[in-house]
C-alpha positions as CSV (number, residue, x, y, z in Angstrom):
1,M,0.8,-11.7,-10.6
2,T,4.1,-13.2,-11.0
3,E,5.7,-14.6,-7.5
4,F,8.3,-12.0,-7.9
5,S,5.9,-9.3,-8.2
6,L,4.0,-10.5,-5.0
7,I,7.3,-10.6,-3.0
8,A,8.5,-7.2,-4.3
9,I,5.1,-5.6,-3.1
10,F,5.7,-7.4,0.3
11,F,9.2,-5.8,0.7
12,V,7.5,-2.5,-0.3
13,G,5.1,-2.9,2.6
14,L,8.1,-3.9,4.8
15,L,10.3,-0.9,3.9
16,S,7.3,1.4,4.1
17,G,7.7,1.4,7.7
18,V,10.0,4.3,7.7
19,H,7.3,6.5,6.4
20,C,4.4,4.8,8.5
21,L,5.7,6.3,11.7
22,G,4.0,9.8,10.9
23,M,0.5,8.9,10.1
24,C,0.3,5.1,11.7
25,G,2.5,5.8,14.4
26,S,-0.1,8.5,15.6
27,L,-3.1,6.1,15.1
28,A,-1.1,3.4,17.1
29,G,-0.3,5.9,19.9
30,I,-4.3,6.6,19.8
31,L,-5.3,3.1,20.0
32,T,-2.8,2.3,22.8
33,A,-4.1,5.2,24.9
34,Q,-7.5,3.8,24.4
35,L,-6.8,0.0,25.5
36,P,-7.3,-1.5,29.1
37,K,-4.3,-0.8,31.4
38,E,-4.4,-4.3,32.7
39,G,-3.4,-7.4,30.8
40,T,-1.5,-7.9,27.5
41,R,-2.1,-5.4,24.5
42,W,-0.7,-7.3,21.7
43,P,-4.0,-9.2,20.8
44,Y,-5.5,-5.6,20.2
45,H,-2.7,-4.5,18.0
46,L,-2.9,-7.8,16.2
47,A,-6.6,-7.6,15.8
48,Y,-6.6,-3.8,14.6
49,S,-3.7,-4.7,12.1
50,G,-5.8,-7.7,10.7
51,G,-8.8,-5.5,10.2
52,R,-6.6,-2.9,8.2
53,V,-5.0,-5.7,6.1
54,L,-8.6,-6.9,5.4
55,S,-9.5,-3.5,4.0
56,Y,-6.4,-3.3,1.8
57,T,-7.3,-6.9,0.5
58,L,-11.1,-5.8,-0.3
59,A,-9.8,-2.5,-1.9
60,G,-7.3,-4.6,-3.9
61,A,-10.2,-7.0,-5.2
62,L,-12.4,-3.9,-5.9
63,V,-9.6,-2.1,-8.3
64,G,-8.4,-5.4,-9.6
65,S,-11.8,-6.0,-11.1
66,V,-12.0,-2.4,-12.6
67,G,-8.7,-3.3,-14.0
68,Q,-10.1,-6.6,-15.6
69,A,-12.1,-4.2,-17.9
70,G,-9.0,-3.1,-19.5
71,M,-8.1,-6.4,-20.2
72,L,-11.0,-6.7,-22.6
73,L,-8.8,-4.4,-25.2
74,R,-5.6,-6.7,-24.9
75,D,-6.3,-7.7,-28.7
76,V,-6.3,-4.1,-29.7
77,I,-3.5,-2.3,-27.4
78,P,-1.3,-3.9,-24.6
79,V,-3.5,-2.3,-22.0
80,Q,-2.1,-4.5,-19.1
81,H,1.6,-3.9,-20.0
82,L,0.9,0.0,-20.0
83,L,-0.8,-0.2,-16.5
84,F,2.1,-2.0,-15.3
85,A,4.5,0.3,-16.6
86,L,2.4,2.9,-14.6
87,S,2.4,1.0,-11.4
88,S,6.3,0.6,-12.0
89,L,6.4,4.6,-12.2
90,M,4.4,4.9,-9.3
91,L,7.0,2.6,-7.3
92,V,9.4,4.8,-8.5
93,A,7.8,7.8,-7.2
94,L,6.9,6.0,-3.9
95,G,10.6,5.2,-3.2
96,L,11.5,8.8,-3.7
97,Y,8.6,9.7,-1.4
98,I,9.8,7.3,1.4
99,A,13.3,8.5,1.0
100,G,12.4,12.1,1.5
101,I,13.3,13.1,-2.1
102,W,10.2,13.9,-3.8
103,G,6.6,14.3,-2.3
104,I,4.4,14.1,-5.1
105,V,2.8,11.0,-3.6
106,R,1.2,13.0,-1.0
107,R,-1.1,15.0,-3.5
108,I,-2.6,11.4,-4.1
109,E,-4.1,11.1,-0.9
110,G,-6.7,14.0,-1.7
111,A,-8.5,11.6,-4.0
112,G,-9.6,9.7,-0.9
113,R,-10.5,12.4,1.4
114,L,-14.2,12.2,0.0
115,I,-14.6,8.5,1.1
116,W,-12.8,9.1,4.4
117,Q,-15.4,12.0,5.3
118,R,-18.0,9.4,5.2
119,I,-16.1,6.5,7.1
120,Q,-14.4,8.4,9.7
121,P,-17.8,9.2,11.9
122,L,-18.2,5.5,12.0
123,T,-14.9,5.0,14.1
124,R,-16.2,7.3,16.9
125,G,-18.6,4.7,18.1
126,L,-15.9,1.9,18.6
127,F,-14.1,4.1,21.4
128,P,-13.0,3.1,24.1
129,V,-11.3,0.2,22.6
130,T,-12.2,-2.4,25.3
131,T,-12.2,-5.6,23.2
132,P,-10.0,-7.0,20.3
133,L,-13.3,-6.9,18.2
134,R,-13.6,-3.3,18.4
135,A,-9.9,-2.9,17.5
136,F,-10.4,-5.2,14.5
137,L,-13.4,-3.2,13.6
138,L,-11.7,0.1,14.1
139,G,-8.8,-1.2,11.8
140,T,-11.2,-2.2,9.1
141,L,-12.3,1.4,9.1
142,W,-9.1,3.3,9.5
143,G,-7.5,1.1,6.7
144,W,-9.5,3.3,4.2
145,L,-7.6,6.2,5.7
146,P,-6.2,8.4,2.6
147,C,-2.7,7.2,2.2
148,G,-0.7,8.1,-0.8
149,L,1.6,4.9,-0.1
150,V,-1.3,2.6,-0.2
151,Y,-2.8,4.1,-3.3
152,S,0.3,3.9,-5.2
153,V,0.2,0.2,-4.3
154,L,-3.3,0.2,-5.6
155,V,-2.2,1.1,-9.0
156,T,-0.2,-2.2,-9.1
157,A,-3.7,-4.1,-8.0
158,L,-5.3,-2.1,-10.9
159,A,-2.7,-3.5,-13.4
160,S,-3.1,-6.9,-12.3
161,G,-6.4,-7.0,-14.3
162,H,-8.2,-9.3,-12.0
163,A,-10.1,-9.3,-8.8
164,Q,-8.2,-12.3,-7.3
165,S,-4.8,-10.9,-8.3
166,G,-5.7,-7.4,-7.0
167,A,-6.8,-8.9,-3.9
168,L,-3.4,-10.8,-3.6
169,V,-1.3,-7.7,-4.2
170,M,-3.0,-5.8,-1.4
171,L,-2.5,-8.7,0.8
172,A,1.0,-8.9,0.0
173,F,1.6,-5.2,0.6
174,G,-0.5,-5.5,4.2
175,L,1.3,-8.4,5.3
176,G,4.4,-6.5,4.6
177,T,3.5,-3.5,6.8
178,L,2.2,-5.8,9.5
179,P,5.8,-6.3,11.6
180,N,6.2,-2.8,11.4
181,L,2.9,-1.5,12.5
182,L,2.8,-4.1,15.4
183,A,6.4,-2.9,16.4
184,I,5.4,0.7,16.1
185,G,2.2,-0.1,18.3
186,L,4.1,-2.1,21.0
187,F,7.5,-0.4,21.1
188,W,6.5,3.2,19.5
189,E,8.8,5.5,21.4
190,S,12.0,2.9,21.3
191,L,11.7,2.8,17.5
192,K,10.9,6.3,16.6
193,G,14.6,7.7,16.6
194,W,15.7,4.6,14.3
195,V,12.8,4.9,11.8
196,Q,13.2,8.7,11.4
197,S,17.0,8.4,10.5
198,V,17.8,10.2,7.1
199,R,19.9,7.3,6.1
200,V,17.4,4.4,6.9
201,R,14.6,6.4,5.0
202,R,17.0,7.1,2.1
203,A,18.0,3.4,2.1
204,A,14.7,2.1,2.0
205,G,13.2,4.3,-0.4
206,L,16.0,3.9,-2.9
207,L,15.5,0.2,-2.7
208,V,11.8,0.6,-3.6
209,V,12.9,2.8,-6.6
210,C,14.8,-0.2,-7.8
211,F,11.8,-2.5,-7.6
212,G,10.0,0.3,-9.9
213,L,12.8,0.6,-12.3
214,Y,13.0,-3.1,-12.6
215,G,9.2,-3.2,-13.5
216,L,9.8,-0.6,-16.2
217,A,12.8,-2.5,-17.7
218,K,10.8,-5.5,-17.7
219,V,7.8,-3.8,-19.5
220,G,10.2,-2.1,-21.9
221,Y,11.9,-5.6,-22.8
222,T,8.3,-7.2,-23.5
223,F,7.4,-4.2,-25.8
224,Y,10.5,-4.6,-27.5
225,I,10.4,-8.4,-28.0
226,N,6.6,-7.9,-29.4
227,G,7.4,-5.1,-31.4
228,W,4.3,-3.1,-30.1
229,A,6.1,0.2,-29.8
230,G,6.6,0.1,-33.8
231,S,3.1,-1.2,-34.3
232,C,1.7,1.7,-32.3
233,H,3.7,4.2,-34.1
234,V,2.4,2.9,-37.5
235,A,-1.0,2.9,-36.4
236,A,-0.9,6.5,-35.1
């Protein structure tokens, strides 16, 4: 992965905070309600988010290793570039979803429900959340909650074509979500009105669309320079 790609994915995670209030805000509310009434709460929220980011990173390594199999065909067809084109299209769809313009990303969430049905029962044994360790373990489990936003970024991890690169993609994304989810957990009610603003959602979503369009333009330029489009047409 290039440095720009990782920075772009970090900002995708950061900008996704306007989407996260619905699902993750509710989870943060559940977590907050379970915490001890006395003492500071930020270690619990930090531990929870750390577990969630760890799950994202592991998922990125997994799909990155799957994408590595496609790299074996790189001498026959530019598979990696086609996967990057797909990941850029997913970013465009994701940006439109965040902006509230197009909801197709939500349909992707159904793909992870079978896995979540097996993981969800494990969360029950962690309540009440009496220690940061329990919050961390809860975060590692809730990190597998079906989320179209996460799945969209996983396509980029798949396109990286390597377990390490895939892990870095999802780590960058997870770190990008960290400030928002910590803020939501600690200041949920105060942030609710601002995050739900149509203007904020549109601005954040359209910026993510720009990242996707840039990726598509980059892939298109690479195809043009290498003459792959013509070669594929002749081969067909």
